[in-house]
Phi, psi and omega in degrees: 000325181299321179298318177301312181295324178299319178292318178301317178302327179275000180082020180247125180265124177224154176234155176282139177231134181295132180290337183264299185265356176067015178290138173284135186248118177216131002294163186304135177205146180280355180230142181287129178287344181275308186243000178065017177280162177293145179242158178230155179281138180230133176286133178238156177292139185275021178273142181207187181237131179283116182269316181215155175206157179203164178254134177262130177254008181292140180302134179074355174223042176285147176143179181269132179231152180206169172257125184239134174267114178245107179053039179087357178257130180260125182237148173257129181205175175283142181242128179245150180100146180216157357283152178258150175209151178299137177087359181284153176283140175226160177232136176289123181256345182192151170209161181175195181235126178289167180298336178273002178093357180278145180274141177234152176228134177241133181235151176238132179283148176270135177285141181263000000 
């Protein structure tokens, strides 16, 4: 898990993939839950599909947020760009760790 967090701190999104059955593992784990084989981190393209989105009006966390499917992994992140629509392509433009230790993902929508 530490290796995953080290990449996130550098702004690089990677996921664990099983060395034996090639299953993508989420949430991150060094071992496959299916076959218990060792897994390794693999860099994936940050393109995804916007599944759902909403606007937050909460103080200090205002903005557009959504659920994005990136290579079969579902992430919650901030969405930039308008207009938004379900099923649109988005690209991860940034990821990292906030000062409170929480992980963040930022996506930008593609104009149609």
